[in-house]
N, C-alpha and C positions, 0 to 999 in steps of 0.2 A: 662831757660833764663828768667830774670826779666826785666820788662820795665825800661828804664833809668829814674833815679830820677832827673837828671839835666834838667834845662829848656832849650829847644831847641833854638838855635840861627839861625836866617835867614842866608842862604848861597846862593851863586849863583847857579842857575840851570845848570846842565850839560846836554845840549841837542843840537841837530843839527837843531832844529825847529826854525823858525823865532819867535822873542820875541813877535810879535804882532798878531800871528795867533791863531785861536781857537784851543783848545786842547781837544781831545777826550780821555777819561780815560777808560782803560780796567781793570787794577788791580794794586796792590802794592806789591813789593817784597823788600827784603833786598838789600842794596848796600854794596859793589860794585856790580852792575848788571853784570851778566856774559857777557864776551866779544862777545859771539856768539848770543847776543840778536837780532842783525840785521837779523840773519838767521830765525827768527820767521816769517819773511815775511811781507806781507801787511795786512792792517786791513779794516776798513769801508771806505766808500766814493766811488765816481765815477769820475775818476778812483780811485781804492783803494790806500791809502797812506801808505808809508813805516812806520813801527813801530820803535820807538826809546824810550829813557828813559830820565826822568827828576829826578835828585837826590837831596835829602835834608837830611842832618844829619843822614846818615846811612839808608835812605829809598830810594827806587827807584820806580817811577811811570811809568808803561808801557803805552805809549800814541802814538797817531798819530795826524797829523794836520787834520783839518776839515774846509773847506771853509764856509763862512757865507751863501752862497746860498743853502747849504745843511741842513740848520737849519731853522725850522719854529717857529712860536709863541708857538707851542706845544712841541718843542724840536727837537731832531734828527729824521729825517724821518725814520719810522719803516719799511724799506724795508727788505724783506725776505733775500735778498743777504747780507745786512749789519748785520742782526741778526746772520746769519750763520758765517760770517767772525769774529764777536765778539766772539762767542762761540769757534770757531776753534783756534783763537789766544790764548785764555786762556787755552785751552786743550794742546796746544803745550808748553806754558810756564810752565804749571803744571808738565810736564814731566821732567823739568830741575831744578825748584826751588819751594820753598814754596811761594804760591801766594794768596793774599787776593783778590778774584774776585769782580768786580763791575758790577752791573746790566747794561744791555744794555741802552744806551742813555744818559750817563752822559758826559756833555761837559762844559768846562770852557773857559772863554774868552781869557786866555793867560797862559803860563807857570807860570808866577808870581802869577796869581790868584789861580792856582792849589796849590801852596805852601801856600799862605796866607789863603785860605779858607778850605783846606783839610789837607795837610800834617802837617802844623805847629799846628793848634788848636787841632788836634786829634793825635798828635805825640805819646803820651804815650799809648793811646788806640790801635793804630796800632801796636806798638811794642809788646804789650801784646798779640794781636791776632796772630802775626807772631810766637811768642813763643808757644802759645796754639796749633796752627795748623801745627807746624813744622813737615814735613814728613808725613802729613796726606792728605787724599782725601775723597770725598763724594761718597756714593753709596745710591741710592734711591730704596725703595722697596714698592710695593703696592700689597696687598693681597685681592682677591675678591672671595666670596663664589660662588660655583656652586649652583644655586638657588634650584633646585629640591632636591639636596642632603642635604642642610642645613635645608630645610623644613621637610624632613624625620627624620633628627636627632632631631629637636626640638619636633616634634610630638611623637617621640619615648620616649623622656625624659619627656614630658608632655602629658600623654595619655588623660588627661581631655580635652585638646584642640582638640585632634583628635576625641573625642567622642561627642563634642559639636555640636548641630544642625547648619547647614549652608544652604545657598541657598535662593531662593526667598521667600520661605514660612516663613523664619525667619524674624522677625521684623528688621527695619532699624537700630534702636539703638542697638539691640543685635548684628547685624553684625559689626557695628562700634566698639562695645566693644570687640568682638572677634578679630577683626583685630588689635586692640591696644594691646591685650594680646599676640598675636602671635609676633607682632613687638617687644614687651618688651622681650619676650623669645629669639628672635634672637639677640637682643642687648646684653643680658647676654652672649650668645654664642660668640658674637664678642669680648667683653671685655676679656673673658677668653682666646680665641684663639690668640688675638693680644698680650696679655701678654706673652703667651708661645712662640710665634714667636720671640719676642724681647729678652726674656731670653735665647733662644737657640743660638742667634747670639751675645749676649753680650760678651763672652770671646774673640771675635775677633775684638771688636770695642772699640773706645775711648770715644765716646759720641753718643747720639741719640736725634733727634728732631722729635716729633710726630705732624703730620699735621691732619687736619680735613678730614675724609673720603669723597670721592667725590660722593658717591651714597649709597643707603641703603644696598647694598650687600658687600660694601668694608669694611673690618674689620681692615685694617692697611694701613696707608699712612705715611711712615717714611723715614727719612734721617739719614744715619749712617756715623759717622766720623771714618774712618778706617786707621790705620797705613799702609803705602805703603807696608811694609815688611809683614804685616799680611793679605794682600788682598788674597793670595792663601788659607789661612786658612778660611777666610770668605767665599770664593767661595765653598770650600769643604763642609763647614757646611750648606750652603744654598742648595747645591745639595742634601745632606742627608735629610734636612727638606722637600724639594720639593718632593722627592721620597715618603715621608711619608704622605703628605697631598694632592698630585696631584688629587686624586679622589674626593676631597671635596672643593678645592679652587685653584685659579689660582694665581701664583706669577709672578709679572712683576718687573724685576730688571734692573736698568740703572746705568751705571758707568764704570770706575771711572770718576768723575766730579770734577771741582773746588769746594771747600767747601762753596758754596753760602749760605746754610742754617745755617752756623755757624759764619757768619760775619754780623754785624749790624753797619755799619758806617753811620753817618749822612752826606748825600751828598745833 
């Protein structure tokens, strides 16, 4: 599917929300929005507000009302309850339609502002994202070395590091140099193993985003865009990989998730 080449024309929002209410945005889908959208339930707020849709030129924004007293100068209050409600709502929507997820805390002053500030100016980009992500979901994977094992492997491959003098009797600068050499050897290990992990999973994925490792022993922090139909294949491949590497690294996999890492909208 290609993004529409015609210039979008403003249209009246289809929503049960009051026109002057604050509008909290969860995500964007194609219109017509499924009739059972109301069964997605409630979202953020105290009490939680019913979810509904605002439509514009073939797009549907999943929203709910948000009173002014629940918004501070810093934005929407980051209550744990509301963050969980936001994530749960998107997870339910993802099971039914392709959804462009929006990060927690985006609120517009009215349905009209949502159209004029988000849907209309980014119309073509949103359509392109919906085509790109159609039928896909996100799975995150973090791989972290077992420290003792990776040190044994590095020293086995670099015996000169194992033979080098260490301890208090060694000069400070020599110890610093040795630490840097061992760290560089581990880094080479990380690069190689991360590449092999990604290559093993590539046949089951559509795209991948690599994030920065969160600590010195983490070799991979990645988000995979997986076709829903290929999720069982991804899981089987990951199980095989885990069986091969469990003695030397820990794999932490989360998903399926809305494809946050593959959407970059200016909000």
